[in-house]
C-alpha positions as semicolon CSV with decimal commas, in nm:
position;residue;x (nm);y (nm);z (nm)
1;M;1,326;0,126;1,090
2;S;1,292;0,497;1,097
3;E;0,932;0,552;1,005
4;S;0,886;0,622;0,637
5;S;0,668;0,907;0,518
6;D;0,497;0,656;0,286
7;P;0,195;0,488;0,451
8;I;0,211;0,200;0,202
9;A;0,574;0,124;0,292
10;N;0,489;0,151;0,663
11;L;0,204;-0,099;0,622
12;A;0,428;-0,339;0,429
13;F;0,697;-0,312;0,697
14;A;0,457;-0,363;0,989
15;E;0,239;-0,638;0,842
16;L;0,470;-0,789;0,577
17;L;0,197;-0,745;0,317
18;I;-0,006;-0,466;0,161
19;S;-0,383;-0,478;0,198
20;C;-0,663;-0,229;0,143
21;Q;-0,757;-0,056;0,468
22;V;-1,116;0,026;0,368
23;D;-1,350;-0,160;0,604
24;G;-1,474;-0,481;0,444
25;C;-1,242;-0,468;0,142
26;P;-1,057;-0,798;0,098
27;N;-0,806;-0,673;-0,163
28;V;-0,442;-0,759;-0,105
29;F;-0,147;-0,656;-0,322
30;K;-0,064;-1,002;-0,458
31;K;0,304;-0,930;-0,517
32;S;0,350;-0,873;-0,142
33;L;0,226;-1,231;-0,089
34;E;0,417;-1,383;-0,381
35;Q;0,749;-1,225;-0,285
36;P;0,783;-1,272;0,092
37;A;0,974;-1,014;0,292
38;N;1,347;-1,055;0,317
39;D;1,620;-0,869;0,499
40;P;1,652;-0,583;0,507
41;V;1,274;-0,559;0,548
42;E;1,285;-0,180;0,515
43;E;1,417;-0,209;0,158
44;W;1,161;-0,480;0,076
45;S;0,875;-0,266;0,209
46;V;0,982;0,039;0,006
47;A;1,014;-0,175;-0,309
48;M;0,668;-0,326;-0,250
49;A;0,519;0,020;-0,194
50;L;0,665;0,151;-0,520
51;S;0,539;-0,153;-0,706
52;A;0,192;-0,120;-0,550
53;R;0,173;0,247;-0,648
54;D;0,270;0,150;-1,005
55;E;-0,030;-0,085;-1,006
56;G;-0,275;0,179;-0,884
57;W;-0,262;0,150;-0,506
58;G;-0,286;0,480;-0,323
59;V;-0,339;0,659;0,007
60;D;-0,626;0,879;0,123
61;S;-0,593;1,207;0,313
62;K;-0,602;1,021;0,647
63;G;-0,316;0,791;0,546
64;L;-0,525;0,480;0,482
65;V;-0,388;0,248;0,214
66;L;-0,630;0,202;-0,077
67;C;-0,650;-0,075;-0,336
68;P;-0,673;0,036;-0,701
69;M;-1,056;0,025;-0,695
70;H;-1,084;0,254;-0,392
71;A;-0,794;0,477;-0,503
72;K;-0,963;0,527;-0,841
73;A;-1,294;0,613;-0,672
74;L;-1,115;0,865;-0,451
75;R;-0,943;1,028;-0,750
76;A;-1,276;1,047;-0,935
77;S;-1,440;1,223;-0,638
78;I;-1,180;1,502;-0,624
79;P;-1,299;1,810;-0,816
80;K;-1,071;1,914;-1,100
């Protein structure tokens, strides 16, 4: 795989699931567990990343993947 510019897709490709990368957060994107990776894994990881973003998952400025709860908190902390 040529590394994607999307940290969520990269996480899905490397770990075959999407989980929140905030220390102590147990949240996992359930669809990535319910629909196991299949070949080509790169396409699966991109599809999972798009689906996760649709459900509120995001990425912080350091590239850490955030569950909807942490992504929402991050968005709320950014001045408008």
